[in-house]
N, C-alpha and C positions, 0 to 999 in steps of 0.2 A: 562532675569534676571533683577529684579529691584534693587534699591539701598539697600533696607533693607535686601534682601537675600544675596547680595554681602557682606554687612557688617557682617552678621551673619557668613558667610563662613570665612571671614578674621579673625574675632574674635575667631572662633573655631580653626582655624589653629594656630593662635598665642598662644592660651591656650594650645593646644597639644604640640607645640614646647617648651613652657615654662615648662610644666610638664616633658617632656623628658629631658630637660637640668637639671632640678632640680634632677631628679632621677639619672642621670649619674654623677652629682656632688657628690653625697653621696656614690658612689661606690668606694671602695678602692681595686684596682686590686691586690696589693701586698698581702693583706690578703686573697683574693679569691684564688690566686695562691698557697699560703702556705697551705690552707685547702685542695686543690686538691692534693698537693704533699704528705701531711700527709696521706690522704686516700689511696694513691697508695702504701704506705709502708705496709710491713707484720705486722700483728697484734701481732706477738710474736717476740720480738727481738732475733737475732741470739745468742747474748752473754748469754742469759738466757735459751738457749735450753738445756734440760737435757733428757737423755735417760730414759724412764720409763720401768722398768723391772717388768712385770706382769706375775705371775705364773698362767697359764690357769687353773690348778687344783683348786687353791684358788678362782679364779673368778667363776668357775663352782659351787663350794661349796657355795659361797656367793649368787649366783643367785638362787640355789635350796632353800636355807634358806629364801631368799626373797619371793620366790613363796609360800612356806609354810606359812609364816607370812601373806601374802596377802590373802590366802585362809582363814586363821583364822579371819582376820579382816572382810572379806566378810560374813562369817558365823555369827560372832558376830553382824554385822549390821542387818542381817536378823532377829535376835532374838529381836531386839529393837522394841517395839510397839510404833511407832511414833504417831498413832492416840490417844492412851491412854495418852501419854505425852501432846499432843495438848489439849485434853479435860481437863486434870489436870491444865494446864496453864490457859486455858480459865476460868475454875471454880475459880481459885485463883484470876484472874483479876476481875471477877464478884463480889468476896467477898470484894474487896477493897471499903471502905466507903470514897469516895472522899469528901462528904460533911463534914464528921468529920475531915478529914485532913485539909480542907479549914478553918474550925472553929479554929482548933488548930494553924494553921499558922497565922490567923488573931489575935488570942489571944496573940501569941508570939510576933507578930509585935507591938501590943499595949504595951506590957511589955517593949519592946526595946525602944519605943518612949518615955516612961515615964522617 
């Protein structure tokens, strides 16, 4: 090993050690421990625990109503002609006269400047 490669190794090691010391200096272990302790707690505090009384007949009725409504939405979506809507939107966009709009904006800006 020549002197230049030894110098590079020593400088590299010094740089790595300096970075490691700097990183460790900015760690606050008490905050890290607090975060770990909070994550270990239950997400629902015991004092707020309430028994939920659900009538299964009501739940079944609500689920059946939801199924009916979902089928209605599905059939209504099938009736929509998205291609027709897309064509209408494209035709409307093509009808826009951007040159006329540009002229009107320029005219308005000249009036504001006066």
